[in-house]
BAGUDREN-333689 format. One record per residue (C-alpha): y, x, z. Coordinates in steps of 0.25 Angstrom, whole numbers, plus 5000, padded with zeros to 4 digits. Layout:
REM residues N
+------+------+------+
|   c2 |   c1 |   c3 |
+------+------+------+
|    Y |    X |    Z |
...
+------+------+------+
END
This chain:
REM residues 490
+------+------+------+
|   c2 |   c1 |   c3 |
+------+------+------+
| 4793 | 4716 | 4694 |
| 4793 | 4714 | 4709 |
| 4785 | 4724 | 4718 |
| 4790 | 4719 | 4732 |
| 4781 | 4721 | 4744 |
| 4775 | 4711 | 4752 |
| 4782 | 4708 | 4765 |
| 4776 | 4707 | 4780 |
| 4783 | 4698 | 4789 |
| 4783 | 4697 | 4805 |
| 4789 | 4688 | 4814 |
| 4791 | 4687 | 4830 |
| 4799 | 4679 | 4840 |
| 4802 | 4681 | 4854 |
| 4810 | 4675 | 4865 |
| 4821 | 4683 | 4871 |
| 4824 | 4673 | 4882 |
| 4825 | 4679 | 4895 |
| 4821 | 4672 | 4908 |
| 4834 | 4677 | 4915 |
| 4849 | 4674 | 4913 |
| 4856 | 4681 | 4902 |
| 4871 | 4683 | 4898 |
| 4873 | 4674 | 4887 |
| 4882 | 4679 | 4875 |
| 4891 | 4672 | 4866 |
| 4903 | 4666 | 4874 |
| 4914 | 4674 | 4880 |
| 4911 | 4668 | 4894 |
| 4899 | 4674 | 4902 |
| 4887 | 4666 | 4901 |
| 4873 | 4668 | 4909 |
| 4861 | 4660 | 4904 |
| 4857 | 4649 | 4914 |
| 4844 | 4645 | 4907 |
| 4836 | 4645 | 4894 |
| 4839 | 4633 | 4885 |
| 4829 | 4639 | 4874 |
| 4824 | 4653 | 4871 |
| 4831 | 4663 | 4864 |
| 4822 | 4670 | 4853 |
| 4821 | 4682 | 4845 |
| 4814 | 4682 | 4831 |
| 4810 | 4694 | 4822 |
| 4806 | 4694 | 4808 |
| 4800 | 4707 | 4802 |
| 4798 | 4709 | 4787 |
| 4793 | 4721 | 4779 |
| 4787 | 4725 | 4766 |
| 4783 | 4740 | 4769 |
| 4796 | 4745 | 4763 |
| 4806 | 4737 | 4771 |
| 4807 | 4729 | 4783 |
| 4816 | 4720 | 4792 |
| 4815 | 4714 | 4806 |
| 4825 | 4703 | 4808 |
| 4827 | 4699 | 4823 |
| 4834 | 4686 | 4827 |
| 4838 | 4684 | 4841 |
| 4844 | 4672 | 4849 |
| 4856 | 4680 | 4853 |
| 4871 | 4679 | 4851 |
| 4871 | 4693 | 4845 |
| 4863 | 4706 | 4843 |
| 4868 | 4715 | 4855 |
| 4871 | 4729 | 4850 |
| 4861 | 4736 | 4859 |
| 4849 | 4728 | 4853 |
| 4846 | 4734 | 4839 |
| 4846 | 4748 | 4845 |
| 4836 | 4745 | 4856 |
| 4827 | 4738 | 4846 |
| 4827 | 4749 | 4837 |
| 4824 | 4759 | 4848 |
| 4812 | 4750 | 4853 |
| 4806 | 4749 | 4839 |
| 4808 | 4763 | 4834 |
| 4794 | 4767 | 4835 |
| 4788 | 4753 | 4832 |
| 4779 | 4756 | 4819 |
| 4785 | 4750 | 4806 |
| 4798 | 4744 | 4811 |
| 4811 | 4750 | 4805 |
| 4820 | 4747 | 4816 |
| 4832 | 4748 | 4807 |
| 4827 | 4736 | 4800 |
| 4828 | 4727 | 4812 |
| 4839 | 4716 | 4811 |
| 4843 | 4708 | 4823 |
| 4851 | 4695 | 4823 |
| 4856 | 4685 | 4833 |
| 4856 | 4669 | 4832 |
| 4869 | 4669 | 4839 |
| 4865 | 4660 | 4850 |
| 4876 | 4660 | 4861 |
| 4865 | 4657 | 4872 |
| 4859 | 4671 | 4872 |
| 4862 | 4685 | 4876 |
| 4864 | 4699 | 4871 |
| 4854 | 4703 | 4882 |
| 4863 | 4714 | 4888 |
| 4877 | 4712 | 4895 |
| 4889 | 4703 | 4892 |
| 4896 | 4710 | 4881 |
| 4908 | 4700 | 4882 |
| 4909 | 4704 | 4897 |
| 4908 | 4719 | 4893 |
| 4920 | 4717 | 4883 |
| 4928 | 4710 | 4894 |
| 4925 | 4721 | 4904 |
| 4929 | 4732 | 4894 |
| 4943 | 4726 | 4892 |
| 4946 | 4719 | 4905 |
| 4937 | 4727 | 4915 |
| 4927 | 4721 | 4925 |
| 4936 | 4718 | 4936 |
| 4944 | 4706 | 4931 |
| 4933 | 4699 | 4923 |
| 4926 | 4687 | 4929 |
| 4915 | 4689 | 4938 |
| 4902 | 4684 | 4932 |
| 4890 | 4681 | 4941 |
| 4877 | 4686 | 4935 |
| 4863 | 4680 | 4938 |
| 4855 | 4691 | 4945 |
| 4844 | 4689 | 4935 |
| 4853 | 4690 | 4923 |
| 4846 | 4698 | 4911 |
| 4857 | 4707 | 4906 |
| 4860 | 4722 | 4903 |
| 4849 | 4732 | 4900 |
| 4838 | 4722 | 4905 |
| 4842 | 4711 | 4895 |
| 4843 | 4721 | 4884 |
| 4829 | 4726 | 4886 |
| 4824 | 4712 | 4887 |
| 4830 | 4708 | 4873 |
| 4827 | 4721 | 4866 |
| 4812 | 4721 | 4872 |
| 4810 | 4707 | 4866 |
| 4816 | 4710 | 4853 |
| 4808 | 4723 | 4852 |
| 4795 | 4715 | 4854 |
| 4799 | 4705 | 4844 |
| 4802 | 4715 | 4833 |
| 4789 | 4722 | 4835 |
| 4781 | 4708 | 4835 |
| 4788 | 4704 | 4822 |
| 4784 | 4717 | 4815 |
| 4770 | 4717 | 4820 |
| 4768 | 4703 | 4816 |
| 4771 | 4706 | 4801 |
| 4762 | 4700 | 4791 |
| 4763 | 4698 | 4776 |
| 4772 | 4687 | 4772 |
| 4783 | 4681 | 4763 |
| 4797 | 4676 | 4764 |
| 4805 | 4665 | 4757 |
| 4819 | 4660 | 4759 |
| 4827 | 4647 | 4758 |
| 4842 | 4643 | 4759 |
| 4846 | 4630 | 4765 |
| 4856 | 4624 | 4774 |
| 4857 | 4620 | 4789 |
| 4871 | 4614 | 4793 |
| 4872 | 4620 | 4807 |
| 4884 | 4628 | 4807 |
| 4899 | 4625 | 4807 |
| 4912 | 4633 | 4807 |
| 4917 | 4635 | 4821 |
| 4931 | 4639 | 4817 |
| 4940 | 4627 | 4815 |
| 4954 | 4629 | 4811 |
| 4967 | 4622 | 4817 |
| 4980 | 4620 | 4811 |
| 4992 | 4629 | 4816 |
| 5005 | 4629 | 4808 |
| 5006 | 4625 | 4794 |
| 4992 | 4628 | 4787 |
| 4988 | 4639 | 4797 |
| 4976 | 4636 | 4805 |
| 4969 | 4644 | 4816 |
| 4954 | 4644 | 4819 |
| 4948 | 4641 | 4833 |
| 4933 | 4644 | 4835 |
| 4926 | 4631 | 4840 |
| 4940 | 4624 | 4839 |
| 4941 | 4609 | 4841 |
| 4941 | 4602 | 4828 |
| 4945 | 4589 | 4833 |
| 4959 | 4595 | 4835 |
| 4970 | 4589 | 4826 |
| 4974 | 4603 | 4821 |
| 4959 | 4606 | 4816 |
| 4960 | 4609 | 4801 |
| 4947 | 4615 | 4796 |
| 4936 | 4626 | 4799 |
| 4939 | 4640 | 4796 |
| 4927 | 4642 | 4787 |
| 4915 | 4634 | 4782 |
| 4900 | 4636 | 4787 |
| 4887 | 4640 | 4781 |
| 4875 | 4631 | 4783 |
| 4866 | 4639 | 4774 |
| 4852 | 4642 | 4780 |
| 4845 | 4654 | 4775 |
| 4830 | 4654 | 4778 |
| 4820 | 4666 | 4776 |
| 4805 | 4661 | 4778 |
| 4793 | 4670 | 4780 |
| 4779 | 4667 | 4777 |
| 4765 | 4672 | 4779 |
| 4755 | 4675 | 4767 |
| 4750 | 4661 | 4768 |
| 4763 | 4655 | 4765 |
| 4765 | 4650 | 4780 |
| 4779 | 4651 | 4785 |
| 4781 | 4661 | 4797 |
| 4796 | 4661 | 4799 |
| 4810 | 4659 | 4794 |
| 4823 | 4666 | 4796 |
| 4835 | 4655 | 4796 |
| 4849 | 4660 | 4793 |
| 4859 | 4650 | 4797 |
| 4874 | 4653 | 4799 |
| 4876 | 4647 | 4813 |
| 4875 | 4654 | 4826 |
| 4867 | 4647 | 4837 |
| 4878 | 4642 | 4846 |
| 4876 | 4628 | 4850 |
| 4874 | 4631 | 4865 |
| 4883 | 4643 | 4865 |
| 4892 | 4639 | 4877 |
| 4881 | 4637 | 4887 |
| 4873 | 4646 | 4897 |
| 4859 | 4645 | 4893 |
| 4850 | 4653 | 4883 |
| 4847 | 4647 | 4870 |
| 4844 | 4650 | 4855 |
| 4853 | 4638 | 4852 |
| 4849 | 4630 | 4840 |
| 4839 | 4640 | 4836 |
| 4830 | 4636 | 4847 |
| 4828 | 4622 | 4841 |
| 4828 | 4627 | 4827 |
| 4816 | 4636 | 4829 |
| 4809 | 4624 | 4835 |
| 4812 | 4614 | 4824 |
| 4808 | 4623 | 4813 |
| 4795 | 4627 | 4820 |
| 4792 | 4612 | 4821 |
| 4793 | 4611 | 4806 |
| 4787 | 4625 | 4801 |
| 4778 | 4629 | 4813 |
| 4780 | 4641 | 4823 |
| 4787 | 4650 | 4813 |
| 4797 | 4661 | 4816 |
| 4811 | 4657 | 4815 |
| 4822 | 4667 | 4814 |
| 4837 | 4663 | 4816 |
| 4847 | 4671 | 4808 |
| 4862 | 4668 | 4811 |
| 4870 | 4668 | 4798 |
| 4885 | 4671 | 4797 |
| 4891 | 4661 | 4807 |
| 4903 | 4668 | 4814 |
| 4912 | 4656 | 4811 |
| 4900 | 4645 | 4812 |
| 4893 | 4638 | 4823 |
| 4883 | 4626 | 4825 |
| 4894 | 4617 | 4831 |
| 4901 | 4607 | 4822 |
| 4915 | 4607 | 4828 |
| 4920 | 4595 | 4820 |
| 4909 | 4587 | 4826 |
| 4910 | 4592 | 4841 |
| 4925 | 4594 | 4842 |
| 4930 | 4580 | 4846 |
| 4920 | 4579 | 4858 |
| 4922 | 4594 | 4862 |
| 4937 | 4596 | 4863 |
| 4937 | 4602 | 4877 |
| 4923 | 4609 | 4875 |
| 4929 | 4616 | 4862 |
| 4941 | 4621 | 4870 |
| 4931 | 4627 | 4881 |
| 4922 | 4632 | 4870 |
| 4933 | 4640 | 4863 |
| 4937 | 4646 | 4877 |
| 4923 | 4652 | 4879 |
| 4925 | 4652 | 4894 |
| 4914 | 4644 | 4899 |
| 4902 | 4635 | 4896 |
| 4906 | 4623 | 4888 |
| 4899 | 4610 | 4886 |
| 4901 | 4603 | 4873 |
| 4899 | 4589 | 4869 |
| 4887 | 4589 | 4860 |
| 4872 | 4590 | 4861 |
| 4869 | 4605 | 4859 |
| 4854 | 4603 | 4859 |
| 4855 | 4592 | 4849 |
| 4864 | 4601 | 4840 |
| 4854 | 4613 | 4841 |
| 4843 | 4604 | 4837 |
| 4851 | 4598 | 4825 |
| 4854 | 4612 | 4821 |
| 4839 | 4616 | 4822 |
| 4835 | 4604 | 4813 |
| 4845 | 4608 | 4802 |
| 4840 | 4622 | 4802 |
| 4826 | 4617 | 4802 |
| 4829 | 4608 | 4790 |
| 4834 | 4620 | 4782 |
| 4822 | 4628 | 4786 |
| 4813 | 4618 | 4781 |
| 4820 | 4615 | 4768 |
| 4820 | 4630 | 4766 |
| 4805 | 4631 | 4770 |
| 4801 | 4621 | 4759 |
| 4807 | 4630 | 4748 |
| 4804 | 4644 | 4754 |
| 4789 | 4641 | 4756 |
| 4788 | 4641 | 4741 |
| 4794 | 4655 | 4738 |
| 4788 | 4664 | 4748 |
| 4789 | 4679 | 4744 |
| 4779 | 4689 | 4750 |
| 4785 | 4701 | 4743 |
| 4800 | 4699 | 4743 |
| 4810 | 4709 | 4740 |
| 4814 | 4716 | 4753 |
| 4823 | 4726 | 4758 |
| 4831 | 4728 | 4771 |
| 4844 | 4737 | 4771 |
| 4853 | 4740 | 4783 |
| 4867 | 4742 | 4780 |
| 4877 | 4749 | 4789 |
| 4890 | 4741 | 4788 |
| 4904 | 4745 | 4793 |
| 4914 | 4734 | 4794 |
| 4929 | 4736 | 4798 |
| 4932 | 4734 | 4812 |
| 4941 | 4722 | 4814 |
| 4953 | 4730 | 4821 |
| 4965 | 4725 | 4830 |
| 4979 | 4730 | 4828 |
| 4986 | 4738 | 4839 |
| 4996 | 4726 | 4841 |
| 4983 | 4717 | 4843 |
| 4978 | 4728 | 4853 |
| 4991 | 4728 | 4861 |
| 4992 | 4713 | 4862 |
| 4978 | 4713 | 4867 |
| 4980 | 4725 | 4876 |
| 4992 | 4718 | 4883 |
| 4983 | 4705 | 4885 |
| 4972 | 4713 | 4891 |
| 4981 | 4720 | 4901 |
| 4988 | 4707 | 4905 |
| 4974 | 4701 | 4908 |
| 4970 | 4713 | 4916 |
| 4983 | 4712 | 4924 |
| 4980 | 4697 | 4927 |
| 4966 | 4698 | 4932 |
| 4960 | 4706 | 4943 |
| 4946 | 4707 | 4951 |
| 4952 | 4696 | 4960 |
| 4957 | 4688 | 4949 |
| 4947 | 4689 | 4937 |
| 4947 | 4684 | 4923 |
| 4941 | 4670 | 4920 |
| 4932 | 4668 | 4908 |
| 4944 | 4661 | 4902 |
| 4952 | 4674 | 4904 |
| 4941 | 4682 | 4897 |
| 4941 | 4673 | 4885 |
| 4956 | 4674 | 4884 |
| 4955 | 4689 | 4885 |
| 4944 | 4690 | 4874 |
| 4953 | 4692 | 4862 |
| 4962 | 4703 | 4868 |
| 4949 | 4710 | 4874 |
| 4944 | 4710 | 4859 |
| 4956 | 4716 | 4854 |
| 4956 | 4727 | 4864 |
| 4941 | 4730 | 4862 |
| 4943 | 4730 | 4847 |
| 4955 | 4740 | 4848 |
| 4946 | 4749 | 4856 |
| 4935 | 4748 | 4846 |
| 4943 | 4751 | 4833 |
| 4948 | 4764 | 4839 |
| 4934 | 4769 | 4837 |
| 4929 | 4761 | 4825 |
| 4934 | 4754 | 4813 |
| 4921 | 4748 | 4808 |
| 4910 | 4739 | 4814 |
| 4897 | 4745 | 4809 |
| 4883 | 4737 | 4809 |
| 4870 | 4736 | 4801 |
| 4868 | 4725 | 4791 |
| 4853 | 4722 | 4787 |
| 4852 | 4718 | 4772 |
| 4839 | 4712 | 4769 |
| 4833 | 4707 | 4756 |
| 4820 | 4699 | 4756 |
| 4817 | 4692 | 4744 |
| 4830 | 4686 | 4738 |
| 4836 | 4684 | 4751 |
| 4845 | 4694 | 4759 |
| 4848 | 4695 | 4774 |
| 4861 | 4702 | 4779 |
| 4864 | 4704 | 4793 |
| 4877 | 4707 | 4800 |
| 4881 | 4708 | 4815 |
| 4893 | 4698 | 4815 |
| 4896 | 4683 | 4818 |
| 4899 | 4683 | 4803 |
| 4909 | 4672 | 4798 |
| 4900 | 4664 | 4788 |
| 4910 | 4667 | 4776 |
| 4905 | 4681 | 4775 |
| 4890 | 4677 | 4774 |
| 4893 | 4667 | 4763 |
| 4900 | 4678 | 4755 |
| 4887 | 4686 | 4756 |
| 4878 | 4675 | 4753 |
| 4885 | 4670 | 4741 |
| 4887 | 4684 | 4734 |
| 4873 | 4690 | 4738 |
| 4863 | 4692 | 4727 |
| 4852 | 4688 | 4737 |
| 4848 | 4673 | 4735 |
| 4849 | 4671 | 4749 |
| 4857 | 4679 | 4760 |
| 4854 | 4678 | 4775 |
| 4866 | 4683 | 4783 |
| 4862 | 4686 | 4797 |
| 4874 | 4688 | 4807 |
| 4874 | 4694 | 4821 |
| 4863 | 4705 | 4817 |
| 4861 | 4718 | 4824 |
| 4874 | 4719 | 4831 |
| 4886 | 4710 | 4835 |
| 4899 | 4711 | 4826 |
| 4907 | 4699 | 4831 |
| 4912 | 4689 | 4822 |
| 4916 | 4693 | 4808 |
| 4927 | 4683 | 4804 |
| 4933 | 4679 | 4790 |
| 4948 | 4682 | 4787 |
| 4950 | 4667 | 4789 |
| 4944 | 4667 | 4803 |
| 4953 | 4679 | 4807 |
| 4965 | 4672 | 4802 |
| 4961 | 4659 | 4810 |
| 4959 | 4666 | 4823 |
| 4950 | 4662 | 4835 |
| 4938 | 4668 | 4841 |
| 4928 | 4674 | 4831 |
| 4939 | 4680 | 4822 |
| 4947 | 4688 | 4831 |
| 4945 | 4703 | 4835 |
| 4939 | 4700 | 4848 |
| 4927 | 4693 | 4842 |
| 4926 | 4701 | 4829 |
| 4923 | 4715 | 4825 |
| 4925 | 4714 | 4810 |
| 4935 | 4706 | 4802 |
| 4935 | 4699 | 4789 |
| 4936 | 4712 | 4781 |
| 4923 | 4716 | 4788 |
| 4917 | 4703 | 4783 |
| 4921 | 4706 | 4769 |
| 4914 | 4720 | 4770 |
| 4902 | 4714 | 4776 |
| 4900 | 4704 | 4765 |
| 4902 | 4715 | 4754 |
| 4892 | 4725 | 4761 |
| 4882 | 4714 | 4763 |
| 4882 | 4709 | 4749 |
| 4881 | 4723 | 4744 |
| 4869 | 4726 | 4752 |
| 4862 | 4712 | 4749 |
| 4865 | 4713 | 4734 |
| 4860 | 4728 | 4733 |
| 4846 | 4722 | 4737 |
| 4846 | 4713 | 4725 |
| 4850 | 4724 | 4714 |
+------+------+------+
END
């Protein structure tokens, strides 16, 4: 006989859009925002039943910066009722937002090459960065979390699984010798040596709906395996396809709260390379170079609107089902798991090759003959090997906290990676939960977590410079996540 307690639900949303320029994150070249295309938002959902609680926070950012969880916990320590350990933050992975601090790519460049040979970057006088930007963001999110907690009222949840065809594999493979192929991130699929994509895709849409006691919908969490990266190469602030998605859903369901949650999508993107390659051959080469703003030959606004409509259709189909199965006292528990995955290490031979490359670069440039952005991008891989060599001297593991939540017959599991979707599919298929929400880019940034096939294929997103853990770490993540989810069903 069930004796679950009634749940209380609170929502809040706030704009984190500044009125001043920001350093944009997500590309190797430095970008400063020139204008606001659409506002970047943060949304919080608080659920508690007197015994346990969770506060999920979604932000239109590329990643969760390392400083943020600690500051929020400190700001909320004395706020009555909130268990700050039960706050989980995740990013939508728009590349037209900021980490609201400094340029971490530039910091890595300076660590390896020194300031004196790097390109000089002209910064606007009114640039919002450093401690001021950090305080701006953390202050906004502190208020957001308080508002969500204080707005709690009795309510219920229901859930639905559907499909929204919005993501595509972004790692095409090209023939080399014999049957061997190499992968190229955002490669030109119109090339004669194009063979196939490295992996598949995941067009599942997992929806968690919330309701008040009258059975009126109050909000929805939407978990899709696709980063919001349509506008990613440009110099404006944007929530990308989530901006029109919010608008389209609200046109159908009213002014409800909408929480985006990016599923495992380290090898996925909203760009269909098969479709665009023929008319973007030069643009794809420049895009892969990551040295400057690239203008591609397709209508980005139309694509974002189309994605929004496809997500909305899935939400509406789910809504028609979910409204008939509202649970006001679901099984609910929230566990925080300390995870340690093996650090992806580099060999001494790899280090020696990278060290020679770095030394040659330092000899080539000076304060009077500085590196260009093209030089910076070419130096990214040896720089990453040097930094990994230094890191592995002091640590053999990458540690993080994973939030494992059961609510009703659904499970939510977080991780800090740009996780290749294969790992999430293993979890979803083998979990005892009826439905599993995998939320990546949560509470920290762990780089890409690639498959063995991706490591063998090469290219950006599978090499040491862009990964912290390797395929064996993904296997362990799957195993430990399944153990924790399944233990909640015993």
